[in-house]
N, C-alpha and C positions, 0 to 999 in steps of 0.2 A: 878326717875331722867331721864330727857330727853337727857342727854349727854352720848353718847356712850363711855364707858371706857373699855369694854372687849368684847370678841367675842359674848357672849350671848346677851349683850345689843345691839350690832350692828345688830345681826340677828333679834332680837325682833323689833327694830325700823324699820328696812328695811321691815319686814313682815307687820308691822302696816301701813307704808306708802303705800305698795302694796295693802293692804285691803282698804284703803281710795280711792286709784285710781280705784280699782274695783267697789266700790260703786258709784263713780262719773260716771263711764262708764255705769254701769247697770241702773243708774237713768237717763241716757240720758243727763247728765249735761256737758259732755265733748266730744270732737271729738277725734278720734284715734290719739294717740301721745301727747295729751295735758294733759291727766290724771295725769301723773307722776309729772309734774311741779305744777299742782294745788294741788296735794296731798302733795307735799313738802311745799307749802305755807300754807296749812291747818295745817300741822304738826308743822311748825314754829310758827304759831299763838297759837296752843295748848301749845307749850313749853313756850311761853311767859306768857300765862294764868297760867300755872302751877307754873311758877316762882314767881307769885304774892302771892301765898298761904302761909299761916303760916305753921310752922313745926308741926309735930304731938304733940311734947311737948308743944308748944305754944297753940295748940288747946285744950289740956287737962287742961289748967290753966283757971278755971272758972272765976276767977277775971277779966280776960281780956275781958269778955263778957259785962261788964258794961260800955257800950259806947252808951249813949242815944243821938240820932241825931233827931232833928226836921225834918220833911219831907221837910220843906222849906229851910233847911240848906244843903241838899245833893248837890245842884248845886255849892255851894261855897266850901264845904269840899271835894267833889270828882268831880271836873270839868271834862268835856269830854263827859258825857252822858246826854241826854235830860231827866233829872229826872222827870219833871212834866208829860211828855208824858209816860214815863216808869210807873210811879205810876198810871196814868189814865188807861193804858193798863192792869195793874195788878188789877184793880178794887179798888185801894186805893185813887183815886183822885175824885171819883164820889161825887156829891153833897149829903150831908147828912151823909157822912163818918165822924165818930168822931175820927178816928185815926189821930194823929198829929205828932207822933214820932215813931221811931223804935229803937230797941237795935241792934247795929252793933257789931257782935262778932269779926270780923277781919277788922277793919277800914283800915288797910294798903292794904289789898286785894281789898276792895271796891274802894279805891282811885286809886290803880294801874290798875285795870280792866277798870274803867271809863277813865283813861288816855289812855289805849290801844284802847278803842272805838274811841277816838279822833285821835289817831296817826296811826292806822293801816288802810290800804285801805278798802273801802267798799266792794270791790269784795272778799277780803279775808274773811270778816265776812259773806258775803252771801254764799260763798262756805262752810265755817265751819258750819253754821247753817243748810244748806241743807244736808250735810253729816250726821250731828247729827240726823236730822229728819229721814233720810233714815235708818241709823243704828238702831235707836229705833224701827222703823216700820218693819225692815227686817223679823222678824219671821212671820209677817202677810202678807207679799207680795208674789210674785211668787217664784217658786222653785229656780231660779237663785239667788235671794236675800237670801233665807233661806240657800242655800248651801254655799254662800259666808260667811254668819255669822257663820255657823257651822265650816267651814274650819279655820277661824281665831280664833274665841273665844273658841270653844269647842275642836277642834282637835289640833291646834297649841299651844294655851295658856294652855289648861287643859289636853291635852293628851287623850281625848276621841277618841277611834279608829273609831267608826262609829256613825252615827246619828240614833236616835230612829225612828221607823216607823212613818209615818205621822199621822196615826190614834191615836197613843199614845201621840204625841205632841198635837193633837187636844183635846183629853180627858183631858190632863193636863191643857191646856189653859181654857177649860170650867170649870174645877174644881176650878181653881184659880179665875175665874170671879165670881163664885157662892159663894165663901166663905164657912163659916160653914153652 
């Protein structure tokens, strides 16, 4: 839940916004003093996105998954997003593709997020996507990014007191990439 209702939630949300601001600054995406405002805007957008999702109980009801939408119908069923371009970018609109429809598990979420695309400022989406990309890549970037990721995700959220040595993180990354 993105709404602060107790001291723990307030601390968690404040720490997350500070983490977003730190990623913006480390990524060179904000000038000193503007990171906090942009982090608040990203956080607000994430809260709106989260508000579109179905509940856990709704997600477990398999019958709700039977919502067949033709690709051509997405623009009318979920206006706000340029669906033909989206599908083309996802490799679903290329010539020769036989895919004509998709099963939409949560149509309400698809419709609401498409609406958010249309209603939220482009700058908010650009900031949100940039921070998400930096956040995902943080373990592979410079020490400052690795440390920021550790401080928030591992130390603050999980209580891990110290970061594993770099060589151990490198071995784990290589093992994960090699598979069995």
